[in-house]
One Martini backbone bead per residue (centre of mass of N, CA, C, O) as a GRO file, in nm:
protein
  262
    1UNK     BB    1   7.287   0.051  -2.170
    2UNK     BB    2   7.238   0.287  -2.444
    3UNK     BB    3   7.343   0.587  -2.579
    4UNK     BB    4   7.138   0.778  -2.768
    5UNK     BB    5   7.172   0.994  -3.055
    6UNK     BB    6   6.919   1.210  -3.170
    7UNK     BB    7   6.986   1.348  -3.498
    8UNK     BB    8   6.846   1.589  -3.619
    9UNK     BB    9   6.562   1.721  -3.490
   10UNK     BB   10   6.268   1.791  -3.629
   11UNK     BB   11   6.062   2.056  -3.697
   12UNK     BB   12   5.769   2.205  -3.803
   13UNK     BB   13   5.965   2.433  -3.803
   14UNK     BB   14   6.145   2.589  -4.010
   15UNK     BB   15   6.495   2.557  -3.937
   16UNK     BB   16   6.464   2.351  -3.696
   17UNK     BB   17   6.674   2.196  -3.435
   18UNK     BB   18   6.774   1.896  -3.252
   19UNK     BB   19   6.857   1.691  -2.967
   20UNK     BB   20   6.841   1.340  -2.850
   21UNK     BB   21   6.836   1.136  -2.555
   22UNK     BB   22   6.869   0.764  -2.502
   23UNK     BB   23   6.827   0.485  -2.301
   24UNK     BB   24   6.895   0.168  -2.452
   25UNK     BB   25   6.822  -0.185  -2.561
   26UNK     BB   26   6.610  -0.132  -2.804
   27UNK     BB   27   6.552  -0.154  -3.163
   28UNK     BB   28   6.250  -0.099  -3.355
   29UNK     BB   29   6.199  -0.167  -3.689
   30UNK     BB   30   6.083  -0.086  -3.957
   31UNK     BB   31   6.092  -0.143  -4.303
   32UNK     BB   32   5.901  -0.002  -4.495
   33UNK     BB   33   6.037   0.329  -4.517
   34UNK     BB   34   6.302   0.278  -4.329
   35UNK     BB   35   6.509   0.059  -4.461
   36UNK     BB   36   6.335   0.087  -4.721
   37UNK     BB   37   6.212   0.166  -5.032
   38UNK     BB   38   5.876   0.195  -5.079
   39UNK     BB   39   5.837   0.299  -5.368
   40UNK     BB   40   6.027   0.102  -5.521
   41UNK     BB   41   5.846  -0.138  -5.441
   42UNK     BB   42   5.525  -0.080  -5.401
   43UNK     BB   43   5.480   0.102  -5.643
   44UNK     BB   44   5.565  -0.104  -5.861
   45UNK     BB   45   5.364  -0.323  -5.781
   46UNK     BB   46   5.105  -0.164  -5.820
   47UNK     BB   47   5.139  -0.117  -6.123
   48UNK     BB   48   5.158  -0.414  -6.205
   49UNK     BB   49   4.886  -0.504  -6.100
   50UNK     BB   50   4.700  -0.305  -6.255
   51UNK     BB   51   4.787  -0.369  -6.543
   52UNK     BB   52   4.686  -0.668  -6.527
   53UNK     BB   53   4.387  -0.623  -6.422
   54UNK     BB   54   4.316  -0.427  -6.688
   55UNK     BB   55   4.362  -0.620  -6.902
   56UNK     BB   56   4.091  -0.623  -7.124
   57UNK     BB   57   3.926  -0.405  -6.987
   58UNK     BB   58   3.661  -0.179  -7.064
   59UNK     BB   59   3.679  -0.020  -6.795
   60UNK     BB   60   3.852   0.275  -6.717
   61UNK     BB   61   3.792   0.290  -6.395
   62UNK     BB   62   3.947   0.054  -6.266
   63UNK     BB   63   4.231   0.169  -6.229
   64UNK     BB   64   4.153   0.402  -6.041
   65UNK     BB   65   4.024   0.221  -5.820
   66UNK     BB   66   4.273   0.054  -5.750
   67UNK     BB   67   4.459   0.285  -5.666
   68UNK     BB   68   4.268   0.402  -5.453
   69UNK     BB   69   4.248   0.146  -5.272
   70UNK     BB   70   4.562   0.141  -5.211
   71UNK     BB   71   4.701   0.441  -5.214
   72UNK     BB   72   4.781   0.551  -5.521
   73UNK     BB   73   4.953   0.809  -5.696
   74UNK     BB   74   5.013   0.819  -6.024
   75UNK     BB   75   5.100   1.109  -6.084
   76UNK     BB   76   5.326   1.123  -5.835
   77UNK     BB   77   5.426   0.845  -5.740
   78UNK     BB   78   5.260   0.796  -5.456
   79UNK     BB   79   5.223   0.706  -5.136
   80UNK     BB   80   4.978   0.733  -4.917
   81UNK     BB   81   4.904   0.831  -4.629
   82UNK     BB   82   4.734   0.586  -4.452
   83UNK     BB   83   4.750   0.355  -4.645
   84UNK     BB   84   4.749   0.035  -4.738
   85UNK     BB   85   5.034   0.043  -4.879
   86UNK     BB   86   5.171   0.150  -4.601
   87UNK     BB   87   5.032  -0.087  -4.386
   88UNK     BB   88   4.943  -0.336  -4.504
   89UNK     BB   89   4.920  -0.640  -4.581
   90UNK     BB   90   4.947  -0.847  -4.844
   91UNK     BB   91   4.675  -0.986  -4.798
   92UNK     BB   92   4.508  -0.725  -4.779
   93UNK     BB   93   4.573  -0.621  -5.063
   94UNK     BB   94   4.444  -0.856  -5.213
   95UNK     BB   95   4.158  -0.809  -5.105
   96UNK     BB   96   4.120  -0.525  -5.219
   97UNK     BB   97   4.148  -0.604  -5.516
   98UNK     BB   98   3.919  -0.815  -5.522
   99UNK     BB   99   3.691  -0.623  -5.430
  100UNK     BB  100   3.711  -0.439  -5.678
  101UNK     BB  101   3.650  -0.649  -5.890
  102UNK     BB  102   3.372  -0.721  -5.778
  103UNK     BB  103   3.246  -0.434  -5.825
  104UNK     BB  104   3.314  -0.497  -6.152
  105UNK     BB  105   3.188  -0.819  -6.186
  106UNK     BB  106   3.367  -1.021  -6.038
  107UNK     BB  107   3.382  -1.301  -5.911
  108UNK     BB  108   3.520  -1.379  -5.619
  109UNK     BB  109   3.691  -1.630  -5.681
  110UNK     BB  110   3.813  -1.508  -5.939
  111UNK     BB  111   3.942  -1.261  -5.808
  112UNK     BB  112   4.137  -1.406  -5.619
  113UNK     BB  113   4.286  -1.567  -5.836
  114UNK     BB  114   4.381  -1.326  -6.005
  115UNK     BB  115   4.554  -1.187  -5.789
  116UNK     BB  116   4.751  -1.417  -5.736
  117UNK     BB  117   4.855  -1.431  -6.027
  118UNK     BB  118   4.953  -1.137  -6.049
  119UNK     BB  119   5.155  -1.147  -5.818
  120UNK     BB  120   5.334  -1.364  -5.940
  121UNK     BB  121   5.400  -1.212  -6.205
  122UNK     BB  122   5.536  -0.966  -6.078
  123UNK     BB  123   5.776  -1.126  -5.945
  124UNK     BB  124   5.880  -1.229  -6.221
  125UNK     BB  125   5.934  -0.951  -6.350
  126UNK     BB  126   6.014  -0.848  -6.041
  127UNK     BB  127   6.244  -0.921  -5.860
  128UNK     BB  128   6.321  -0.886  -5.536
  129UNK     BB  129   6.615  -0.777  -5.581
  130UNK     BB  130   6.483  -0.522  -5.758
  131UNK     BB  131   6.308  -0.393  -5.497
  132UNK     BB  132   6.559  -0.363  -5.304
  133UNK     BB  133   6.624  -0.047  -5.137
  134UNK     BB  134   6.821   0.106  -4.937
  135UNK     BB  135   6.822   0.387  -4.699
  136UNK     BB  136   7.110   0.269  -4.626
  137UNK     BB  137   7.392   0.157  -4.455
  138UNK     BB  138   7.302  -0.107  -4.285
  139UNK     BB  139   7.549  -0.268  -4.187
  140UNK     BB  140   7.688  -0.021  -4.057
  141UNK     BB  141   7.466   0.088  -3.870
  142UNK     BB  142   7.381  -0.179  -3.725
  143UNK     BB  143   7.666  -0.251  -3.638
  144UNK     BB  144   7.710  -0.014  -3.444
  145UNK     BB  145   7.470  -0.072  -3.258
  146UNK     BB  146   7.551  -0.363  -3.179
  147UNK     BB  147   7.841  -0.295  -3.070
  148UNK     BB  148   7.703  -0.111  -2.833
  149UNK     BB  149   7.460  -0.331  -2.721
  150UNK     BB  150   7.226  -0.348  -2.904
  151UNK     BB  151   6.914  -0.444  -2.980
  152UNK     BB  152   6.755  -0.584  -3.279
  153UNK     BB  153   6.451  -0.508  -3.466
  154UNK     BB  154   6.166  -0.628  -3.666
  155UNK     BB  155   5.852  -0.459  -3.758
  156UNK     BB  156   5.621  -0.611  -3.987
  157UNK     BB  157   5.358  -0.653  -4.240
  158UNK     BB  158   5.513  -0.838  -4.378
  159UNK     BB  159   5.614  -1.125  -4.485
  160UNK     BB  160   5.839  -1.355  -4.375
  161UNK     BB  161   5.974  -1.474  -4.629
  162UNK     BB  162   6.039  -1.198  -4.760
  163UNK     BB  163   6.191  -1.071  -4.526
  164UNK     BB  164   6.422  -1.279  -4.501
  165UNK     BB  165   6.528  -1.230  -4.786
  166UNK     BB  166   6.590  -0.927  -4.751
  167UNK     BB  167   6.798  -0.951  -4.522
  168UNK     BB  168   6.999  -1.105  -4.694
  169UNK     BB  169   7.034  -0.894  -4.921
  170UNK     BB  170   7.127  -0.665  -4.702
  171UNK     BB  171   7.320  -0.798  -4.475
  172UNK     BB  172   7.137  -0.833  -4.167
  173UNK     BB  173   7.059  -1.099  -4.028
  174UNK     BB  174   7.285  -1.112  -3.789
  175UNK     BB  175   7.169  -0.826  -3.655
  176UNK     BB  176   6.894  -0.967  -3.596
  177UNK     BB  177   6.712  -1.062  -3.302
  178UNK     BB  178   6.416  -0.966  -3.404
  179UNK     BB  179   6.094  -1.098  -3.549
  180UNK     BB  180   5.793  -0.943  -3.686
  181UNK     BB  181   5.502  -1.040  -3.874
  182UNK     BB  182   5.200  -1.025  -4.057
  183UNK     BB  183   5.187  -1.372  -4.052
  184UNK     BB  184   5.197  -1.447  -3.719
  185UNK     BB  185   4.909  -1.396  -3.569
  186UNK     BB  186   4.925  -1.085  -3.505
  187UNK     BB  187   4.830  -0.798  -3.423
  188UNK     BB  188   4.849  -0.510  -3.594
  189UNK     BB  189   4.912  -0.220  -3.674
  190UNK     BB  190   4.854  -0.014  -3.391
  191UNK     BB  191   4.888  -0.234  -3.224
  192UNK     BB  192   5.098  -0.363  -2.961
  193UNK     BB  193   5.169  -0.672  -3.013
  194UNK     BB  194   5.431  -0.677  -3.185
  195UNK     BB  195   5.613  -0.534  -2.981
  196UNK     BB  196   5.557  -0.715  -2.736
  197UNK     BB  197   5.665  -0.973  -2.868
  198UNK     BB  198   5.964  -0.882  -2.909
  199UNK     BB  199   6.016  -0.817  -2.612
  200UNK     BB  200   5.971  -1.105  -2.511
  201UNK     BB  201   6.183  -1.249  -2.680
  202UNK     BB  202   6.425  -1.049  -2.542
  203UNK     BB  203   6.367  -0.937  -2.247
  204UNK     BB  204   6.233  -0.639  -2.294
  205UNK     BB  205   6.129  -0.343  -2.213
  206UNK     BB  206   5.948  -0.101  -2.364
  207UNK     BB  207   6.084   0.144  -2.205
  208UNK     BB  208   6.375   0.039  -2.355
  209UNK     BB  209   6.239   0.127  -2.634
  210UNK     BB  210   6.286   0.187  -2.982
  211UNK     BB  211   6.085   0.333  -3.235
  212UNK     BB  212   6.106   0.298  -3.601
  213UNK     BB  213   5.915   0.502  -3.839
  214UNK     BB  214   5.683   0.613  -4.127
  215UNK     BB  215   5.415   0.581  -3.953
  216UNK     BB  216   5.148   0.609  -3.749
  217UNK     BB  217   5.131   0.307  -3.679
  218UNK     BB  218   5.408   0.285  -3.551
  219UNK     BB  219   5.367   0.505  -3.328
  220UNK     BB  220   5.110   0.384  -3.199
  221UNK     BB  221   5.233   0.123  -3.117
  222UNK     BB  222   5.434   0.247  -2.924
  223UNK     BB  223   5.229   0.382  -2.738
  224UNK     BB  224   5.050   0.126  -2.673
  225UNK     BB  225   5.322  -0.030  -2.551
  226UNK     BB  226   5.526   0.175  -2.396
  227UNK     BB  227   5.742   0.313  -2.532
  228UNK     BB  228   6.015   0.523  -2.481
  229UNK     BB  229   6.052   0.573  -2.809
  230UNK     BB  230   5.936   0.775  -3.090
  231UNK     BB  231   6.047   0.745  -3.433
  232UNK     BB  232   6.055   0.942  -3.719
  233UNK     BB  233   6.058   0.907  -4.077
  234UNK     BB  234   6.083   1.078  -4.416
  235UNK     BB  235   6.154   0.824  -4.634
  236UNK     BB  236   5.850   0.758  -4.665
  237UNK     BB  237   5.485   0.770  -4.629
  238UNK     BB  238   5.502   1.008  -4.444
  239UNK     BB  239   5.407   1.304  -4.279
  240UNK     BB  240   5.531   1.542  -4.078
  241UNK     BB  241   5.279   1.661  -3.941
  242UNK     BB  242   5.153   1.384  -3.851
  243UNK     BB  243   5.399   1.253  -3.712
  244UNK     BB  244   5.452   1.475  -3.491
  245UNK     BB  245   5.200   1.397  -3.310
  246UNK     BB  246   5.353   1.092  -3.228
  247UNK     BB  247   5.646   1.199  -3.189
  248UNK     BB  248   5.959   1.258  -3.031
  249UNK     BB  249   6.096   1.221  -3.323
  250UNK     BB  250   6.227   1.374  -3.632
  251UNK     BB  251   6.365   1.230  -3.927
  252UNK     BB  252   6.495   1.188  -4.231
  253UNK     BB  253   6.657   0.931  -4.115
  254UNK     BB  254   6.842   0.669  -3.977
  255UNK     BB  255   7.109   0.850  -3.978
  256UNK     BB  256   7.005   0.995  -3.693
  257UNK     BB  257   7.144   0.746  -3.550
  258UNK     BB  258   7.340   0.749  -3.251
  259UNK     BB  259   7.641   0.720  -3.075
  260UNK     BB  260   7.641   0.899  -2.756
  261UNK     BB  261   7.693   1.164  -2.578
  262UNK     BB  262   7.546   1.456  -2.437
   0.00000   0.00000   0.00000
């Protein structure tokens, strides 16, 4: 086991902080909003989707309804906490968009086809490499953690093929021991199944696992699976007050994870 020093841990009371230590064997990271900038990726994709889906449509309410259904505030350019855009799988987001088009008069089969087409067009306009912006120096941070003897995993609701491409772009593929994705056929967060699956893959008990994420769904998954420590980060889609209700520690970012003695 490796002694992690977590901190400074933020309190909901302004200006207060502390440090926390935990003997761990595994750290399971969420991806979007934890390892990479969620607004930079999914916010831009949301705008691209809605702009294409509303092009040539006469009803001005459609755009507002699509953004609302996704959970994106166009005015502040922010993904709303606990929204589909912050938590749902890519397939679920496509279904939400198609359902909204259906409510505005588009036949269901046509709506599904249109959303798939728009998603493809968006990735052509904004290549994946231009959407992925790391939240830290990931090769350095994850390299230090791995060198200290920790196993590292990623548990994400994003699709596997896109996730594997992103890990390569970020230069961390060889540092990741376990990966569970939203299209693996496993019940997704906040159910415990994704975390339990990666723990089984690596032969590590949940009680010796740290979960790091930016949403309540990440933290509830940790709780439901019996993880030893649930750590929230504030550089994603979650709000500090709501995350603090479910987290053992709240950090500004993953840079608050250190190796060291108490």
